C-alpha positions, 0 to 999 in steps of 0.5 A, spaced: 793 055 616 787 059 613 788 064 608 785 070 613 790 067 618 796 067 614 794 074 611 793 077 618 800 074 620 804 076 614 800 083 614 803 084 622 810 081 620 811 087 614 808 093 619 813 090 625 819 090 619 817 097 617 816 100 623 822 097 626 826 099 620 824 106 621 826 106 628 833 103 625 833 109 620 832 114 625 836 111 631 842 111 626 842 119 628 843 118 635 850 119 638 853 112 640 853 114 647 846 116 647 844 110 643 845 104 648 839 107 652 834 105 646 836 097 647 834 098 654 828 103 654 823 100 650 817 101 654 810 101 650 806 107 648 801 109 653 794 108 651 788 108 656 788 100 657 795 099 659 796 106 663 795 103 670 800 097 668 805 102 666 804 107 671 806 102 676 813 102 674 814 109 674 812 111 681 817 108 685 822 112 689 829 113 687 836 114 690 838 121 694 844 124 693 848 123 699 850 130 700 842 132 701 837 131 706 830 130 704 824 133 708 816 130 706 811 136 707 804 135 706 801 142 705 794 145 703 791 143 696 787 147 692 780 149 695 776 143 695 782 139 693 786 134 698 793 136 701 798 136 696 805 132 698 811 136 697 819 134 697 823 139 700 831 137 698 836 141 703 844 141 701 847 139 707 853 144 707 848 150 705 849 156 709 845 163 710 839 165 706 839 162 698 836 162 692 831 156 691 829 152 685 821 150 684 821 143 680 815 140 677 816 132 675 815 130 668 811 123 666 805 126 660 801 128 666 799 121 667 805 117 670 811 118 674 811 121 682 815 127 685 819 121 689 821 117 682 825 124 681 828 124 688 835 122 684 834 128 679 832 134 684 837 132 690 842 132 684 840 139 682 840 140 689 847 138 691 850 142 684 846 148 685 847 148 693 840 151 694 833 148 696 829 144 691 822 144 692 818 139 688 811 137 689 807 131 688 801 133 684 795 129 682 795 125 675 790 124 670 786 122 668 783 121 675 785 129 676 784 132 669 785 140 669 786 144 672 787 140 678 794 138 677 796 146 675 792 148 681 796 143 686 802 145 683 800 153 684 798 151 691 806 148 693 809 154 690 805 159 694 806 155 700 814 155 698 813 163 698 810 163 704 816 158 707 821 163 705 823 165 711 823 158 715 827 155 709 832 161 708 829 162 701 830 169 698 823 170 695 826 175 690 830 168 687 826 163 686 826 159 679 821 154 676 823 149 672 820 142 669 821 137 664 816 134 659 809 134 662 812 137 668 816 143 664 809 145 660 806 145 667 811 150 669 810 154 663 803 154 665 805 155 672 809 162 670 803 164 666 798 163 672 803 166 677 803 172 673 796 173 671 794 172 679 800 176 681 800 173 688 807 170 687 813 173 682 818 167 680 824 170 677 826 165 672 823 159 668 827 153 665 823 148 661 826 142 659 823 138 653 816 141 655 809 139 653 807 145 651 802 144 645 796 139 644 796 140 637 802 136 636 797 130 636 793 132 630 800 132 626 800 126 621 808 128 619 812 128 625 819 128 620 821 122 624 821 125 631 817 121 637 820 114 635 823 113 642 821 114 649 815 119 648 811 117 642 805 120 638 800 115 641 803 116 648 802 124 647 795 123 644 793 119 651 797 124 655 793 130 652 787 127 652 787 125 659 789 131 662 784 135 658 778 131 658 777 130 651 781 129 645 785 134 642 782 137 636 775 136 638 774 142 643 778 149 645 782 148 651 781 153 656 786 158 659 792 155 662 791 148 660 796 149 654 801 153 655 802 155 647 795 157 647 796 163 650 796 169 646 800 174 650 806 172 652 809 178 655 811 180 662 813 173 663 819 170 667 826 170 663 826 163 660 831 157 658 828 152 653 832 146 652 830 140 647 833 136 642 831 135 635 829 128 635 824 130 640 816 129 639 816 136 642 822 140 638 817 144 633 813 146 639 819 148 643 822 152 638 816 156 636 814 158 644 822 160 645 821 164 638 815 167 641 817 168 648 823 172 644 818 176 639 814 178 646 820 181 649 821 176 654 829 174 655 829 167 653 836 162 652 835 156 647 839 150 647 838 144 642 842 138 642 843 134 635 841 126 635 837 127 642 830 124 644 825 125 649 829 124 656 836 123 653 839 127 659 835 122 664 836 116 660 843 116 659 846 122 664 853 120 663 854 121 655 857 127 653 851 130 650 848 129 656 853 132 660 853 138 656 846 139 656 845 139 663 851 144 664 847 149 659 841 148 664 845 149 670 849 154 667 842 159 665 840 157 673 846 159 676 846 166 672 839 167 673 839 166 680 846 170 682 850 164 683 857 163 681 857 159 675 862 153 676 861 151 668 864 156 664 867 151 658 864 153 651 858 147 650 860 144 643 854 139 643 849 144 645 846 149 639 844 156 643 842 160 636 836 163 638 830 160 633 828 167 631 825 165 625 819 161 626 819 153 625 816 152 618 808 152 617 804 147 614 800 153 611 801 160 610 795 164 609 795 171 606 790 176 608 785 177 614 779 179 610 773 175 608 776 170 604 782 169 609 778 169 616 774 163 612 780 159 610 782 159 617 776 156 619 776 151 615 783 149 616 782 149 623 776 144 623 778 140 617 786 140 618 786 141 626 793 138 626 796 144 621 800 149 623 798 156 620 798 164 620 795 169 617 799 175 614 795 182 614 798 187 611 794 193 615 792 194 622 786 191 622 782 185 619 776 185 615 779 187 608 775 191 604 770 192 609 775 196 614 778 199 608 771 202 605 769 208 610 764 212 606 757 214 607 752 208 606 758 203 604 754 196 603 754 190 601 752 189 593 750 182 594 745 179 599 749 178 606 746 170 607 751 168 601 756 173 602 757 170 609 760 164 611 756 158 611 758 156 618 756 163 622 749 164 621 747 171 619 743 174 625 742 181 622 735 184 620 737 186 613 739 183 607 744 188 604 748 189 610 752 195 612 759 194 611 760 196 619 755 190 621 760 186 615 766 188 619 763 186 626 761 179 623 768 177 620 771 180 627 766 175 631 768 169 627 775 170 627 775 171 635 769 165 636 774 161 632 780 162 635 783 165 629 785 172 631 791 169 635 794 167 629 794 173 625 800 177 624 798 184 623 802 190 619 806 184 615 806 186 608 808 181 603 813 183 598 815 176 595 814 169 595 819 163 593 819 156 592 824 151 593 823 145 590 829 142 594 826 143 600 819 143 599 817 150 601 815 156 601 820 162 604 816 168 604 818 175 605 814 181 609 815 187 611 813 191 617 810 198 618 817 201 619 821 197 614 823 191 618 823 184 614 820 178 616 821 172 614 816 165 614 817 159 611 811 154 609 809 148 606 803 151 602 801 158 600 794 160 600 793 167 597 787 171 600 788 178 598 782 179 593 783 182 587 784 190 588 790 194 590 788 197 597 794 203 597 792 206 590 785 207 587 783 208 579 783 215 579 783 219 572 787 226 572 781 231 570 782 238 566 783 244 571 782 240 577 787 245 580 783 251 579 777 247 583 776 251 590 772 245 593 774 239 596 775 233 591 775 226 594 776 218 592 771 214 596 777 209 597 780 214 602 774 217 605 777 223 610 774 222 617 773 229 618 768 231 611 762 234 613 758 235 606 752 238 610 748 243 606 753 242 600 752 241 593 755 234 591 757 231 585 759 224 585 763 222 578 761 214 576 756 210 575 757 204 579 756 200 585 760 205 590 756 211 586 749 208 587 751 207 594 754 214 596 748 218 592 742 216 596 747 216 603 750 223 602 742 226 601 741 226 609 745 232 609 747 235 603 744 240 599 743 236 593 747 230 590 748 229 583 751 223 579 755 224 573 756 218 569 759 218 562 754 212 561 750 208 565 750 201 569 744 196 569 741 197 577 736 192 580 732 193 586 733 188 592 729 188 598 733 191 604 730 185 609 728 179 605 721 177 608 722 169 607 729 170 611 725 173 616 720 168 617 726 162 617 729 166 622 723 166 626 720 159 626 727 155 624 734 154 628 739 159 626 743 154 623 738 151 619 734 158 617 741 161 614 742 154 610 736 154 607 735 162 606 743 162 602 741 155 598 734 159 596 739 166 594 744 161 590 739 158 586 735 164 585 742 168 583 743 163 578 736 163 575 736 170 574 743 170 572 742 165 566 735 169 564 740 175 563 745 172 559 740 168 555 734 173 554 739 180 555 733 184 552 727 181 556 731 182 562 733 189 561 726 191 559 725 188 567 730 193 570 727 199 566 720 197 568 722 197 575 726 203 574 720 207 571 715 205 576 720 207 582 722 214 578 715 215 575 716 222 571 723 223 573 725 217 569 729 218 563 731 212 559 738 214 557 740 215 564 738 207 565 740 204 559 747 202 558 750 200 551 752 193 554 748 187 555 747 185 563 753 181 567 758 184 561 759 189 567 757 187 575 749 189 575 749 194 581 743 193 587 740 198 591 736 196 596 729 198 597 730 203 591 733 208 595 737 211 589 731 212 585 727 214 592 732 220 592 731 222 585 724 222 585 725 226 592 728 231 588 734 231 593 739 227 587 739 227 580 743 223 574 746 226 569 749 222 563 754 227 560 762 228 559 767 232 563 770 238 559 773 241 565 774 242 572 772 249 574 773 254 580 766 252 583 764 246 580 765 242 573 763 244 566 760 239 561 762 237 554 755 240 552 757 247 555 752 246 562 756 248 568 754 243 574 756 247 581 759 243 586 762 244 593 765 237 594 767 232 588 767 225 589 771 221 584 767 214 584 772 212 578 773 205 580 778 200 583 786 198 581 786 191 580 793 188 583 796 181 581 796 176 586 797 181 592 802 185 588 807 179 590 814 178 587 813 170 586 820 165 584 820 158 583 827 156 585 831 162 584 827 164 577 822 170 577 815 167 575 811 171 570 804 171 572 801 173 565 803 166 562 800 161 567 793 158 566 789 157 573 786 150 575 779 150 577 779 158 579 784 157 584 791 154 583 796 156 577 800 152 572 807 149 575 806 153 581 807 148 586 803 148 593 799 154 592 792 156 591 789 163 590 782 165 593 778 168 587 770 170 588 765 170 583 763 176 579 756 175 578 754 173 585 757 173 592 765 172 593 765 168 599 761 162 595 767 161 591 772 163 597 769 157 601 769 152 596 777 154 594 778 153 602 774 146 602 778 144 597 785 146 599 783 142 606 781 136 601 788 136 597 792 137 604 788 131 606 790 127 600 797 129 600 798 127 607 794 120 606 799 118 600 805 122 603 806 127 598 810 133 599 808 138 593 802 138 588 802 143 582 797 143 576 800 141 569 797 144 563 797 140 556 801 144 551 795 144 546 791 147 551 788 154 548 787 160 552 782 165 554 782 171 558 781 170 566 774 174 566 769 175 561 767 182 564 769 188 560 769 192 567 774 198 566 778 195 572 778 188 569 780 191 562 785 195 564 789 189 567 788 183 563 795 183 560 798 182 567 793 177 569 793 169 569 789 166 563 783 160 563 783 155 558 779 152 553 777 146 556 776 143 563 778 143 568 782 150 566 776 154 565 773 158 570 766 157 571 761 163 574 757 157 577 756 155 583 753 149 582 758 147 577 764 149 581 760 145 587 761 139 583 768 140 580 771 142 587 768 138 592 765 132 589 770 130 583 777 126 585 782 130 587 787 126 583 784 128 576 790 126 572 792 134 571 795 135 578 802 132 579 804 130 585 811 129 588 813 124 594 817 126 600 
């Protein structure tokens, strides 16, 4: 035997042995009276190549219960489609008007027939004593969505129109289905609700096929080993949708679990087993129904596989499962329940807590929405949610509503790499940025994953379970638990609830209005008023020119000046690119132009600070003319020791030159009834005082972290690559640049998290954490000396003295370290499942 042939055969044998041993380990969890079917039912997984061959054995009619007669009807199909065959199962001993059951058969959308389910449907008719109607819908791939669903809907409408001839009570028609039929039944309930032509009373979903995203998973936790496998699932969903899951977003009603609003649907019963491939998606759908106010009964069998109740109906677990199903139908339809015994083998504990997520994102601002987009694009099989404390997305750009609020960096780098900025302004208004974030979330299908009004209070890692348990609190104080394999914090760096607000002497005596920009009142009217803005940072230099449109005069009162740089409101080069190039290309080219220019100017500022400062002062003097006072624009610190403030088209300087605004560098002695008395004795009159005195940093969302029950002191941790914390497993934090656009670093972080998750899946790792050497030196996390930073340094994590523990403020260096350097760099410690 040739060497290549030997290696091929050996590899095949090893793979088969491994697969058989894996199946054997899973089979050991199956109850003995269910296990015998597994030696008989060894049909290969469905693939496009063997579909027609395997399907041929699933279309034959099965036997009919002797107490039931069957009628075969052919009814009009959907518009432009062929007629739909329908079977009507009528109990022979039935008398008078009764409820009815509308049953949709399974088969993964690609196999089986209604006749194949004669035994099942006639059995239900005999057990319930009511008619059962079962449509023989067209199969995929010959007829993809919406054909099968419209066939089923046409048959349901026919059932209601035939209520009188069939002696059916139209108020008591229940829907039921198993596997793909259960998925069609769930979609049918949604479609009937929205069209409003018929009103089913109940829906019973047996191991339903509800979510195409299960195809994208890589860890099935032993589920799907028998009967309906991941390979069959891929074939079924691809055939039905007409495209491979993960490549497109399914249209409405194609995938039941994709529907965002489940309120108003009929009450439900959902039954499954814990070795079924659909277990997680079934449990999650039941939880969501209950959360939407839809009554839902949950039934779960331990050790059951897909379709166990049909393959081994005589097994004790099957009898108990079927009893739960029939009892639920009897209660829903007002029939006497003949089986009231306890169901010891069926777990009916409702799934009020969601199944463990793959990733939990905290924060629905610019970083959180970007992180979700990267996750959906690069790890489409991962389940995730976003917990947002407020009732709106957008973070900073939804919170701040003061006059003139805008970005202080260009929007091409502040915006996402994947969504072109189409606006005219390069320094964008806050409202436009907020809408841009909203559009990105809506277009990317991210909005349905956001849970608004959920403030995260604590997060605890369990090494035994390899899970984070996160406790959030709703606005009414109701606690909510979420579990996740990976925690991605995208909550920004400052408190939304509290600003830095020093108390000034004499405030109580002031007869005007005192406002902090972070909490700007909607009804404030500053028309014709004298306004004093205390502060000299980005907020102050934005507010002052914006308020001159209505105010009598605006004074910027600063204890010390900031560095101010003039930026163009409209980037002429970007506008030219937008005119002549496709939007994505124009956006990408402009983005790189601005990245490189910002790095260039930052390097000049740090290496030749005097030259850089001279340039800023020359620009200020050019725009201010005779009103230029060097003392008002010459800080005591070097550029980028604190952030450099940007003013578009020199609007602040123009307002000062026009006499609508002024700058005063002085300290406050006290507030007075009509203004502020300065240390030099001058009284500054004011009707409104705006305290633009800064932000209050919070430490990683003010969340209390714990590791196996022990509190984590974040100030004693080191930050790895500017995103992960030493010894904290499966955790990342989006923390942007201080010298450039926040989003540049946030997107690199999101990309790294996706790479890391892919690497862990490929190597079957369950947990990862960076481990620091004992001799690693420590440095402050940030090298800015801004007040909001220095006030928080003692509680922030630290950076290290060498790579990869250093925090770069350089996009190019980070891009290599995060996107190019190997994941397993010797610093990360991985743990296997």
